[in-house]
C-alpha positions in Angstrom: -7.3 60.8 41.0 -9.7 63.6 42.1 -11.3 63.6 38.6 -11.8 59.8 38.9 -13.4 60.1 42.3 -15.7 62.9 41.1 -16.6 60.6 38.1 -17.5 57.6 40.4 -19.4 59.9 42.7 -21.5 61.2 39.7 -22.2 57.6 38.6 -23.2 56.6 42.1 -25.6 59.5 42.4 -27.0 58.8 39.0 -27.7 55.1 39.9 -29.3 56.0 43.2 -31.4 58.6 41.4 -32.5 56.0 38.9 -33.4 53.6 41.7 -35.4 56.2 43.4 -37.3 57.0 40.3 -38.3 53.3 39.8 -39.5 52.9 43.4 -41.5 56.0 43.1 -43.1 55.1 39.7 -46.8 54.4 40.4 -47.1 52.4 37.2 -44.3 50.1 38.2 -45.8 49.7 41.7 -49.2 48.8 40.1 -47.5 46.3 37.8 -45.7 44.6 40.7 -48.9 44.6 42.8 -50.8 42.9 40.0 -48.2 40.3 39.6 -48.2 39.6 43.3 -52.0 39.3 43.3 -51.9 36.8 40.4 -49.3 34.7 42.3 -51.5 34.9 45.4 -54.5 33.7 43.5 -52.6 30.9 41.9 -51.1 29.7 45.2 -54.3 30.1 47.3 -55.5 26.7 48.6 -58.7 25.3 47.2 -61.5 25.5 49.8 -63.9 22.6 50.6 -66.8 24.6 49.1 -64.9 25.2 45.8 -63.8 21.5 45.5 -67.3 20.2 46.3 -68.9 22.6 43.8 -66.5 21.5 41.0 -67.2 17.9 41.8 -71.0 18.5 41.9 -70.9 20.3 38.5 -69.1 17.4 36.9 -71.2 14.7 38.6 -74.4 16.3 37.4 -73.1 17.0 33.9 -72.3 13.3 33.6 -75.6 12.2 35.2 -77.5 14.5 32.8 -75.7 12.9 29.8 -76.2 9.4 31.0 -79.9 8.8 30.8 -81.8 8.0 33.0 -79.7 8.9 36.1 -80.3 12.6 36.6 -83.9 12.7 35.6 -84.8 9.8 37.9 -83.6 11.6 41.0 -83.5 15.4 40.3 -85.8 18.0 38.8 -82.9 19.5 36.8 -79.2 19.9 36.8 -79.3 22.9 39.2 -81.1 20.9 41.9 -78.6 18.0 41.3 -75.6 20.4 41.8 -77.1 21.8 45.0 -77.8 18.3 46.5 -74.4 16.8 45.4 -72.5 19.8 46.7 -74.2 19.9 50.1 -73.7 16.1 50.5 -70.0 16.4 49.6 -69.5 19.2 52.2 -71.2 17.2 54.8 -69.2 14.1 54.2 -65.7 15.7 53.9 -65.2 15.2 57.7 -65.4 11.4 57.4 -62.8 9.9 59.8 -59.6 8.5 58.4 -59.5 10.2 55.0 -56.1 11.8 54.1 -56.4 15.2 52.4 -60.1 14.9 51.4 -60.2 18.2 49.5 -57.4 17.1 47.2 -59.2 13.8 46.6 -62.5 15.6 45.8 -60.6 17.8 43.3 -59.0 14.7 41.7 -62.5 13.2 41.5 -63.8 16.3 39.7 -60.9 16.2 37.2 -61.5 12.4 36.6 -65.2 13.0 35.9 -64.4 15.8 33.5 -62.2 13.5 31.5 -64.7 10.5 31.7 -66.0 8.9 28.4 -68.2 6.4 30.1 -71.3 6.5 32.3 -71.2 5.4 36.0 -72.0 1.8 36.6 -74.7 2.7 39.2 -76.9 5.6 40.2 -74.4 7.1 42.6 -70.8 8.4 42.1 -68.4 7.7 45.0 -67.3 10.8 46.9 -63.7 10.1 46.0 -63.9 8.8 42.5 -60.4 9.3 41.1 -58.5 6.2 39.8 -55.7 6.7 42.4 -57.2 5.9 45.8 -54.9 6.9 48.7 -55.3 4.7 51.8 -56.8 6.2 55.0 -55.9 5.8 58.6 -58.7 3.7 60.1 -57.8 0.2 61.3 -59.4 -3.0 60.2 -63.0 -3.5 61.6 -63.6 0.2 62.0 -67.0 1.5 60.6 -66.6 3.1 57.2 -68.3 4.3 54.0 -65.4 4.7 51.6 -62.3 2.7 50.8 -60.3 5.9 51.3 -61.0 5.9 55.0 -59.2 2.6 55.6 -55.5 1.9 56.2 -56.1 -1.4 54.4 -57.6 0.4 51.4 -60.9 -1.4 51.5 -64.3 -0.7 53.0 -66.0 -4.1 53.0 -69.7 -4.1 52.2 -71.1 -6.3 55.0 -74.4 -6.6 53.2 -72.8 -7.8 50.0 -74.2 -8.7 46.6 -75.0 -6.5 43.6 -78.5 -5.6 44.9 -79.6 -2.4 43.1 -81.0 -1.1 46.4 -77.5 -1.3 48.0 -76.0 0.5 45.0 -78.4 3.4 45.6 -78.4 3.4 49.4 -75.0 2.1 50.8 -75.0 0.8 54.3 -72.0 1.0 56.6 -69.0 -1.1 55.9 -66.0 -2.4 57.9 -62.4 -1.6 57.1 -60.5 -4.5 55.7 -57.1 -5.0 54.1 -57.5 -6.0 50.5 -55.9 -9.2 49.4 -52.6 -8.7 47.6 -51.2 -10.4 44.5 -49.8 -13.8 45.5 -51.9 -14.2 48.7 -53.7 -17.5 49.3 -57.3 -17.9 48.3 -60.1 -20.4 47.5 -61.4 -20.3 43.9 -65.0 -19.3 43.7 -65.1 -17.6 47.2 -64.4 -14.1 45.9 -61.8 -13.6 48.6 -59.5 -11.5 46.3 -62.2 -9.1 45.2 -64.8 -8.8 47.9 -67.5 -6.2 47.5 -66.6 -2.7 48.4 -69.2 -0.2 49.7 -68.2 1.9 46.7 -68.8 -1.1 44.4 -65.3 -0.7 43.0 -63.3 -3.8 42.0 -59.6 -4.4 42.8 -58.9 -6.2 39.5 -57.8 -9.4 41.3 -59.2 -12.9 41.0 -58.4 -16.3 42.5 -56.2 -18.3 40.1 -57.4 -21.9 39.8 -54.0 -23.4 39.2 -52.1 -21.7 42.1 -55.0 -20.8 44.5 -53.5 -17.4 44.8 -54.8 -13.9 44.0 -53.6 -12.7 40.6 -54.5 -10.0 38.2 -57.5 -11.0 36.2 -57.1 -11.7 32.4 -57.7 -8.7 30.2 -60.2 -8.5 27.3 -59.4 -11.1 24.8 -57.2 -13.2 27.1 -57.9 -16.8 27.9 -60.4 -17.7 30.7 -62.2 -20.7 32.1 -65.2 -18.8 33.6 -66.5 -15.2 34.1 -64.9 -15.1 37.5 -61.5 -15.2 35.9 -62.1 -12.0 33.9 -62.0 -8.3 34.8 -65.4 -7.9 33.3 -68.8 -9.6 33.1 -68.3 -12.5 30.7 -66.1 -15.3 29.4 -67.1 -16.3 25.9 -65.4 -19.2 24.1 -62.5 -19.2 26.5 -61.8 -15.5 26.1 -62.6 -12.6 28.4 -65.1 -10.0 27.3 -64.8 -6.2 27.7 -63.9 -4.8 31.1 -66.7 -3.6 33.3 -66.5 0.2 32.7 -70.1 1.1 32.3 -72.0 2.0 29.0 -70.6 4.5 26.6 -72.0 8.0 27.0 -74.9 8.4 24.5 -75.2 11.3 22.2 -78.8 12.2 23.1 -81.8 10.6 24.8 -85.5 11.3 25.6 -86.8 11.6 29.1 -88.6 8.4 30.1 -89.9 9.4 33.5 -93.3 10.6 34.7 -93.7 14.1 36.1 -94.6 14.8 39.7 -98.4 14.3 40.3 -98.8 12.0 37.2 -100.7 8.8 37.4 -98.5 5.7 37.6 -99.1 2.0 37.9 -95.9 0.9 39.6 -92.2 1.9 39.9 -90.9 -0.2 37.1 -89.0 1.0 34.1 -91.4 2.7 31.6 -93.8 3.9 34.3 -91.2 5.1 36.8 -91.6 8.5 38.5 -88.9 11.1 37.9 -87.5 14.1 39.9 -86.9 11.9 43.0 -90.6 11.0 43.4 -92.1 7.5 43.9 -95.3 5.9 42.8 -97.6 5.9 45.8 -100.4 3.4 45.2 -103.5 3.9 47.4 -105.1 0.5 46.7 -104.9 -2.4 44.2 -107.7 -0.9 42.1 -106.9 2.8 41.6 -103.7 4.0 39.9 -100.9 5.5 41.9 -99.6 9.1 41.9 -96.0 10.3 41.6 -95.4 11.6 45.1 -92.5 13.4 46.8 -90.3 11.2 49.0 -90.9 10.8 52.7 -88.8 12.9 55.1 -86.2 11.2 57.3 -87.7 9.4 60.3 -91.0 8.6 58.6 -92.3 5.0 58.5 -91.6 3.3 55.1 -91.9 -0.1 53.4 -89.7 0.2 50.3 -86.5 2.2 49.5 -88.0 4.4 46.8 -90.3 6.0 49.3 -87.3 7.6 50.9 -85.6 9.3 48.0 -82.1 9.2 46.6 -79.9 9.8 49.7 -81.9 7.9 52.3 -82.7 4.3 53.0 -85.7 2.4 54.3 -84.0 0.6 57.1 -84.6 -0.7 60.6 -84.3 2.2 63.0 -81.8 1.8 65.8 -84.2 3.7 68.1 -87.5 1.6 67.9 -86.6 -1.2 65.4 -89.3 -0.1 62.9 -88.6 0.5 59.2 -88.0 4.2 58.7 -86.3 6.5 56.2 -82.8 6.9 57.5 -79.7 8.8 56.6 -77.3 5.9 56.9 -74.4 8.0 55.8 -74.8 10.1 59.0 -75.0 6.8 61.0 -71.8 5.5 59.4 -69.9 8.6 60.3 -70.5 8.2 64.0 
């Protein structure tokens, strides 16, 4: 028995000694610390600045590929990234949005995987296909669908006016029509215009006067309003409205700052965010930097990419306004 006790005691001392040697091994400590550091980095939450920068990089990469979007509004991609990033950070505190950083991250990933160009000159702040609903009630002021409990920020100014695409005005939260709800054909009740210009995919069915999913490409239709796209040819729906395919390469079509210009139409349009300032009907214009916020204006292009020539709430005069800031109030 004594021999067995001595044997167990020797095994116990040996095991303790081994344990002590492992704990005191600097190489083992360093290996454990490195593993913990990697886990900490992997689990660290993404900050607003990181999420907005990732989104800005993908937005500007896409705009740079999809001529003429980037060259119209920015000098180069670095200026685009700086502007898109700061705008994103500023608007992340929009009321009603649930987990905005995660939604911006999802937007960046969606843009990275995109194979088509944006339908308009601006990319929604939250651009992922999945659009979580917000918390604002109906009739609340909004800018994005994701602010609203009803999932829809209704564009009160309506229509597919290019000016509205570039410079969105405030909207009002609404609850989108659901499949099966009553509607009047031709009234666009099922798919009213969102401030983000994003369709719900519903249309008013002639036969039942209810909102139903629009026919897909190649399916039967009686008019363009029946289709989830822009056309109905020979009773069949055309391709869905997804924007043009990304081109392989393109030349710059815009005039440089300071260049002479005749007007602001395609072919003679100023690039780098400038506009064609025409002094009189006789002399040619000059590509001029946009006016600062608060300045008197007559057309939207005078105010640049992120501002709008609109009636000032202070004095009622047309001025360059940051309507996004107004809509956050």
